[in-house]
Steps between C-alpha positions, in 0.01 A plus 500: 500500500502360144645733243171511301370744764683788667437738788523874413691689767327829414130419491528181709296288259595163353483495122601274210865525403399641162389817685863575594766644271815296448810583705810292433659564841198371692495137620187419301589734213223754571467833681384531859194711413226426250459679168216716628696620802809554287305718255348702785845555651638610161214745443549647847875540448445663159253746651742590781810524275394649162836662424696184579259295290547737206880479532492121509266486201722734299815303591337172398384650170848629416660164591243299302396743226457255206298258714288779649422651160407163351279416797331839473446454126345154547273622779379788282419261216318257731305764698394775253192603699690527829768702322233740371357524852841592643543764229155649570568510876835668441343757267219571747744543789717730290193704404347526848807514727717814450779366724516173308500691169783725617705205629452315170602810307821535700582129463438513124719809463785340697479184289494693172806703603683181598406314179510752213584240235212273601265798481636602159484143360145450629396826336660400170326161503166659578533752218599221263196288592249790505612717210156631398390575856825680581484699175144612576593611852807679366294692245246598765775616740674707232168658406438597863857618571601700193652783704710263708628321189584833341696611808694172507589520131604864533728415793657212306548721193666774708744253654578351160557838334717620790734206436479491119847431359420415140218394269467122480407327174293189574617319187864553594433349843311209345787424264763547770325252732419258215133531587543314828353597835770636730319443830722264706377142475305541174708550186216388269438664163232770509222574255641772267160671509438470875797577723607773742809697589606416853708749699767293679510763775127588524351849482400462866872529586536837326562685826679217680851579626589138577865410452413137420385577144513772237227764488210475258551641154320467168779379276607206285702347779204501740235341276444152364239287325237329718171314483208710629427240772866476603527878517180520705631232740834681542311822580726756674759253630868475415644181353675431831163505677330250268425143614489216245240589239173307561427212263158634405664819370731294278209285385310814400799619295533158331130487414513850350805400295328182373183691407710754310680221312165339405367836379803542279 
């Protein structure tokens, strides 16, 4: 039989060679079954082995992450309507199927716990790009949760007062630190009119009995100068728990410094 035509061993029909996928180990360089039969076999196997298919897909993604992400990005750009359709279907399934919604919630929680820095960086980028929207939501939340805010501030104040060693003069700290942010990885000069005191051992560790670090105290040795954004990013973590500071945090500090210099 000439190689321009080939007999499919699955469906038994003779088809043009272009209807067969390539296979380098075959004598004629093509698979034994046609494309249609091969797709049907793949769909059947996927339906019968969903867990194995998911494992293989995850392994391939991890081994080829840059390529997979780029291919996904290009497909999204080239198929905007299909992408919207997938998003609508996902949202409808999440809304109408309680089991699917619960499974998605568990998967999201596991991912967030396993990737805290990605979650934190994504949140910082979002807040940076949607300042007005975030500020409006924050004001509305504070208005609706005054009692909760009051309880949180009272708890923080009690912890701080219980570990008060000495009064701290902000100007003395500013001069001591030469007006530079002390958060690891920053070190940029702060705006003299817009900076915060950062507790090196945070207030959240007031009742911690860990031997790996000193206890919280409000004193000169436990405070330092910091940018508001850097201090917010550090949150209640120790220096030893901090990853490299995200670039967008540093860019925010640089922009604020440049704006202050222009104003002067």
